[in-house]
C-alpha positions as CSV (number, residue, x, y, z in Angstrom):
1,X,228.8,72.3,177.9
2,X,232.2,72.9,179.5
3,X,235.4,72.2,177.5
4,X,238.5,71.4,178.7
5,X,241.7,69.7,176.7
6,X,245.5,67.5,178.3
7,X,247.9,68.9,176.2
8,X,250.6,67.0,177.3
9,X,248.3,63.8,176.5
10,X,247.1,65.1,173.5
11,X,248.7,63.0,170.5
12,X,248.6,65.4,167.8
13,X,245.7,63.4,165.8
14,X,244.2,66.2,164.6
15,X,240.3,64.4,164.7
16,X,239.3,66.9,167.2
17,X,240.4,69.5,164.3
18,X,238.4,67.7,161.6
19,X,235.3,67.3,163.0
20,X,235.1,70.8,165.1
21,X,237.9,72.8,163.6
22,X,235.4,76.4,165.4
23,X,236.7,74.7,168.9
24,X,239.6,72.6,168.1
25,X,243.1,73.9,166.6
26,X,246.6,72.9,166.4
27,X,249.6,74.0,166.9
28,X,252.4,74.9,164.3
29,X,255.2,73.7,166.0
30,X,253.7,70.1,167.3
31,X,250.3,69.8,166.4
32,X,249.5,70.0,170.2
33,X,245.1,70.0,170.6
34,X,244.8,74.0,171.1
35,X,241.1,74.8,172.4
36,X,239.9,77.7,171.2
37,X,236.4,77.7,172.5
38,X,235.3,75.8,176.0
39,X,232.0,76.3,175.9
40,X,231.2,75.9,172.1
41,X,227.4,76.7,171.3
42,X,225.0,73.8,172.3
43,X,224.6,73.5,167.9
44,X,228.3,72.1,168.0
45,X,227.9,69.9,171.0
46,X,227.0,66.8,168.9
47,X,230.2,66.6,166.8
48,X,232.8,68.4,170.3
49,X,231.1,64.5,172.5
50,X,231.8,62.9,168.6
51,X,235.8,64.6,168.9
52,X,235.7,63.5,172.4
53,X,235.5,60.3,171.7
54,X,238.0,59.5,169.5
55,X,240.9,61.3,170.9
56,X,243.0,58.7,170.7
57,X,245.0,60.0,173.8
58,X,242.1,61.0,175.7
59,X,243.2,64.7,176.0
60,X,239.5,66.7,176.1
61,X,237.2,66.2,178.6
62,X,233.7,67.2,177.7
63,X,231.7,68.7,181.2
64,X,227.6,69.0,180.6
């Protein structure tokens, strides 16, 4: 699994951080997503996929 984020699409909702705080964070100044782990461990795969699916800005891409 490889995860990418498009900071231009991010609206700062923070759902990704709530679901997968080991993979995603937010910038302090504006809440835009920061990718912490572009290749998360397999045990986080389901929650990362969920974060991508619920992202309101469609800013997270998961490639299997």
